Chimera marker file (.cmm) of the C-alpha trace (Angstrom):
<marker_set name="trace">
<marker id="1" x="23.438" y="46.001" z="-104.504" r="1" g="1" b="0" radius="0.5"/>
<marker id="2" x="19.726" y="45.761" z="-104.792" r="1" g="1" b="0" radius="0.5"/>
<marker id="3" x="16.825" y="44.110" z="-103.071" r="1" g="1" b="0" radius="0.5"/>
<marker id="4" x="15.775" y="40.702" z="-104.344" r="1" g="1" b="0" radius="0.5"/>
<marker id="5" x="12.151" y="41.427" z="-103.460" r="1" g="1" b="0" radius="0.5"/>
<marker id="6" x="9.911" y="41.548" z="-100.443" r="1" g="1" b="0" radius="0.5"/>
<marker id="7" x="10.202" y="38.759" z="-97.900" r="1" g="1" b="0" radius="0.5"/>
<marker id="8" x="13.437" y="37.515" z="-99.407" r="1" g="1" b="0" radius="0.5"/>
<marker id="9" x="16.518" y="36.906" z="-97.351" r="1" g="1" b="0" radius="0.5"/>
<marker id="10" x="18.717" y="37.709" z="-100.341" r="1" g="1" b="0" radius="0.5"/>
<marker id="11" x="20.038" y="40.809" z="-102.043" r="1" g="1" b="0" radius="0.5"/>
<marker id="12" x="21.521" y="40.788" z="-105.502" r="1" g="1" b="0" radius="0.5"/>
<marker id="13" x="25.197" y="41.643" z="-105.196" r="1" g="1" b="0" radius="0.5"/>
<marker id="14" x="27.351" y="42.644" z="-108.167" r="1" g="1" b="0" radius="0.5"/>
<marker id="15" x="30.879" y="41.313" z="-107.771" r="1" g="1" b="0" radius="0.5"/>
<marker id="16" x="33.117" y="43.067" z="-110.269" r="1" g="1" b="0" radius="0.5"/>
<marker id="17" x="34.649" y="40.546" z="-112.640" r="1" g="1" b="0" radius="0.5"/>
<marker id="18" x="32.193" y="37.824" z="-111.603" r="1" g="1" b="0" radius="0.5"/>
<marker id="19" x="28.660" y="39.169" z="-111.996" r="1" g="1" b="0" radius="0.5"/>
<marker id="20" x="25.478" y="39.133" z="-109.924" r="1" g="1" b="0" radius="0.5"/>
<marker id="21" x="25.036" y="36.739" z="-107.004" r="1" g="1" b="0" radius="0.5"/>
<marker id="22" x="22.113" y="36.459" z="-104.589" r="1" g="1" b="0" radius="0.5"/>
<marker id="23" x="23.550" y="36.648" z="-101.087" r="1" g="1" b="0" radius="0.5"/>
<marker id="24" x="21.972" y="36.431" z="-97.655" r="1" g="1" b="0" radius="0.5"/>
<marker id="25" x="23.103" y="38.860" z="-94.968" r="1" g="1" b="0" radius="0.5"/>
<marker id="26" x="25.046" y="36.132" z="-93.169" r="1" g="1" b="0" radius="0.5"/>
<marker id="27" x="26.960" y="35.199" z="-96.358" r="1" g="1" b="0" radius="0.5"/>
<marker id="28" x="27.672" y="38.690" z="-97.665" r="1" g="1" b="0" radius="0.5"/>
<marker id="29" x="30.913" y="39.641" z="-95.910" r="1" g="1" b="0" radius="0.5"/>
<marker id="30" x="32.555" y="36.221" z="-96.253" r="1" g="1" b="0" radius="0.5"/>
<marker id="31" x="31.796" y="36.023" z="-99.988" r="1" g="1" b="0" radius="0.5"/>
<marker id="32" x="32.923" y="39.584" z="-100.711" r="1" g="1" b="0" radius="0.5"/>
<marker id="33" x="36.154" y="39.059" z="-98.755" r="1" g="1" b="0" radius="0.5"/>
<marker id="34" x="36.726" y="35.789" z="-100.620" r="1" g="1" b="0" radius="0.5"/>
<marker id="35" x="36.693" y="37.696" z="-103.924" r="1" g="1" b="0" radius="0.5"/>
<marker id="36" x="38.264" y="40.940" z="-102.650" r="1" g="1" b="0" radius="0.5"/>
<marker id="37" x="40.397" y="40.130" z="-99.566" r="1" g="1" b="0" radius="0.5"/>
<marker id="38" x="41.537" y="43.736" z="-99.011" r="1" g="1" b="0" radius="0.5"/>
<marker id="39" x="38.142" y="45.436" z="-99.471" r="1" g="1" b="0" radius="0.5"/>
<marker id="40" x="37.037" y="48.146" z="-97.065" r="1" g="1" b="0" radius="0.5"/>
<marker id="41" x="33.318" y="47.480" z="-96.664" r="1" g="1" b="0" radius="0.5"/>
<marker id="42" x="32.822" y="50.988" z="-95.224" r="1" g="1" b="0" radius="0.5"/>
<marker id="43" x="34.340" y="52.735" z="-98.266" r="1" g="1" b="0" radius="0.5"/>
<marker id="44" x="31.573" y="53.984" z="-100.611" r="1" g="1" b="0" radius="0.5"/>
<marker id="45" x="34.064" y="53.918" z="-103.493" r="1" g="1" b="0" radius="0.5"/>
<marker id="46" x="34.383" y="50.154" z="-103.031" r="1" g="1" b="0" radius="0.5"/>
<marker id="47" x="30.864" y="49.196" z="-101.887" r="1" g="1" b="0" radius="0.5"/>
<marker id="48" x="27.812" y="50.859" z="-103.411" r="1" g="1" b="0" radius="0.5"/>
<marker id="49" x="24.260" y="50.218" z="-102.209" r="1" g="1" b="0" radius="0.5"/>
<marker id="50" x="21.852" y="50.849" z="-105.108" r="1" g="1" b="0" radius="0.5"/>
<marker id="51" x="18.929" y="51.691" z="-102.853" r="1" g="1" b="0" radius="0.5"/>
<marker id="52" x="21.087" y="53.618" z="-100.392" r="1" g="1" b="0" radius="0.5"/>
<marker id="53" x="20.454" y="51.077" z="-97.662" r="1" g="1" b="0" radius="0.5"/>
<marker id="54" x="22.773" y="48.602" z="-96.034" r="1" g="1" b="0" radius="0.5"/>
<marker id="55" x="19.775" y="46.645" z="-94.803" r="1" g="1" b="0" radius="0.5"/>
<marker id="56" x="18.545" y="43.345" z="-96.087" r="1" g="1" b="0" radius="0.5"/>
<marker id="57" x="14.789" y="43.045" z="-96.584" r="1" g="1" b="0" radius="0.5"/>
<marker id="58" x="12.837" y="41.826" z="-93.578" r="1" g="1" b="0" radius="0.5"/>
<marker id="59" x="12.541" y="38.103" z="-94.095" r="1" g="1" b="0" radius="0.5"/>
<marker id="60" x="10.249" y="35.721" z="-92.321" r="1" g="1" b="0" radius="0.5"/>
<marker id="61" x="10.280" y="32.008" z="-93.047" r="1" g="1" b="0" radius="0.5"/>
<marker id="62" x="7.026" y="30.745" z="-94.484" r="1" g="1" b="0" radius="0.5"/>
<marker id="63" x="4.646" y="29.300" z="-91.973" r="1" g="1" b="0" radius="0.5"/>
<marker id="64" x="3.882" y="25.630" z="-92.416" r="1" g="1" b="0" radius="0.5"/>
<marker id="65" x="0.531" y="24.194" z="-91.565" r="1" g="1" b="0" radius="0.5"/>
<marker id="66" x="0.729" y="21.249" z="-89.245" r="1" g="1" b="0" radius="0.5"/>
<marker id="67" x="-1.240" y="18.198" z="-90.477" r="1" g="1" b="0" radius="0.5"/>
<link id1="1" id2="2" r="1" g="1" b="0" radius="0.2"/>
<link id1="2" id2="3" r="1" g="1" b="0" radius="0.2"/>
<link id1="3" id2="4" r="1" g="1" b="0" radius="0.2"/>
<link id1="4" id2="5" r="1" g="1" b="0" radius="0.2"/>
<link id1="5" id2="6" r="1" g="1" b="0" radius="0.2"/>
<link id1="6" id2="7" r="1" g="1" b="0" radius="0.2"/>
<link id1="7" id2="8" r="1" g="1" b="0" radius="0.2"/>
<link id1="8" id2="9" r="1" g="1" b="0" radius="0.2"/>
<link id1="9" id2="10" r="1" g="1" b="0" radius="0.2"/>
<link id1="10" id2="11" r="1" g="1" b="0" radius="0.2"/>
<link id1="11" id2="12" r="1" g="1" b="0" radius="0.2"/>
<link id1="12" id2="13" r="1" g="1" b="0" radius="0.2"/>
<link id1="13" id2="14" r="1" g="1" b="0" radius="0.2"/>
<link id1="14" id2="15" r="1" g="1" b="0" radius="0.2"/>
<link id1="15" id2="16" r="1" g="1" b="0" radius="0.2"/>
<link id1="16" id2="17" r="1" g="1" b="0" radius="0.2"/>
<link id1="17" id2="18" r="1" g="1" b="0" radius="0.2"/>
<link id1="18" id2="19" r="1" g="1" b="0" radius="0.2"/>
<link id1="19" id2="20" r="1" g="1" b="0" radius="0.2"/>
<link id1="20" id2="21" r="1" g="1" b="0" radius="0.2"/>
<link id1="21" id2="22" r="1" g="1" b="0" radius="0.2"/>
<link id1="22" id2="23" r="1" g="1" b="0" radius="0.2"/>
<link id1="23" id2="24" r="1" g="1" b="0" radius="0.2"/>
<link id1="24" id2="25" r="1" g="1" b="0" radius="0.2"/>
<link id1="25" id2="26" r="1" g="1" b="0" radius="0.2"/>
<link id1="26" id2="27" r="1" g="1" b="0" radius="0.2"/>
<link id1="27" id2="28" r="1" g="1" b="0" radius="0.2"/>
<link id1="28" id2="29" r="1" g="1" b="0" radius="0.2"/>
<link id1="29" id2="30" r="1" g="1" b="0" radius="0.2"/>
<link id1="30" id2="31" r="1" g="1" b="0" radius="0.2"/>
<link id1="31" id2="32" r="1" g="1" b="0" radius="0.2"/>
<link id1="32" id2="33" r="1" g="1" b="0" radius="0.2"/>
<link id1="33" id2="34" r="1" g="1" b="0" radius="0.2"/>
<link id1="34" id2="35" r="1" g="1" b="0" radius="0.2"/>
<link id1="35" id2="36" r="1" g="1" b="0" radius="0.2"/>
<link id1="36" id2="37" r="1" g="1" b="0" radius="0.2"/>
<link id1="37" id2="38" r="1" g="1" b="0" radius="0.2"/>
<link id1="38" id2="39" r="1" g="1" b="0" radius="0.2"/>
<link id1="39" id2="40" r="1" g="1" b="0" radius="0.2"/>
<link id1="40" id2="41" r="1" g="1" b="0" radius="0.2"/>
<link id1="41" id2="42" r="1" g="1" b="0" radius="0.2"/>
<link id1="42" id2="43" r="1" g="1" b="0" radius="0.2"/>
<link id1="43" id2="44" r="1" g="1" b="0" radius="0.2"/>
<link id1="44" id2="45" r="1" g="1" b="0" radius="0.2"/>
<link id1="45" id2="46" r="1" g="1" b="0" radius="0.2"/>
<link id1="46" id2="47" r="1" g="1" b="0" radius="0.2"/>
<link id1="47" id2="48" r="1" g="1" b="0" radius="0.2"/>
<link id1="48" id2="49" r="1" g="1" b="0" radius="0.2"/>
<link id1="49" id2="50" r="1" g="1" b="0" radius="0.2"/>
<link id1="50" id2="51" r="1" g="1" b="0" radius="0.2"/>
<link id1="51" id2="52" r="1" g="1" b="0" radius="0.2"/>
<link id1="52" id2="53" r="1" g="1" b="0" radius="0.2"/>
<link id1="53" id2="54" r="1" g="1" b="0" radius="0.2"/>
<link id1="54" id2="55" r="1" g="1" b="0" radius="0.2"/>
<link id1="55" id2="56" r="1" g="1" b="0" radius="0.2"/>
<link id1="56" id2="57" r="1" g="1" b="0" radius="0.2"/>
<link id1="57" id2="58" r="1" g="1" b="0" radius="0.2"/>
<link id1="58" id2="59" r="1" g="1" b="0" radius="0.2"/>
<link id1="59" id2="60" r="1" g="1" b="0" radius="0.2"/>
<link id1="60" id2="61" r="1" g="1" b="0" radius="0.2"/>
<link id1="61" id2="62" r="1" g="1" b="0" radius="0.2"/>
<link id1="62" id2="63" r="1" g="1" b="0" radius="0.2"/>
<link id1="63" id2="64" r="1" g="1" b="0" radius="0.2"/>
<link id1="64" id2="65" r="1" g="1" b="0" radius="0.2"/>
<link id1="65" id2="66" r="1" g="1" b="0" radius="0.2"/>
<link id1="66" id2="67" r="1" g="1" b="0" radius="0.2"/>
</marker_set>
């Protein structure tokens, strides 16, 4: 998995047999378990973090100017 860029709530996740999907932290486990119900998310043979980090980038919603 790799970062989608700074200030993005998504990481690009490669799902074997499906391809790349941008996933937010809160969607990651549910989507991976949907595709691979028996996956062990703590097994480095099954889940590989490209940048060596299990962290999503720090994301802050854009500030909106009030009229």
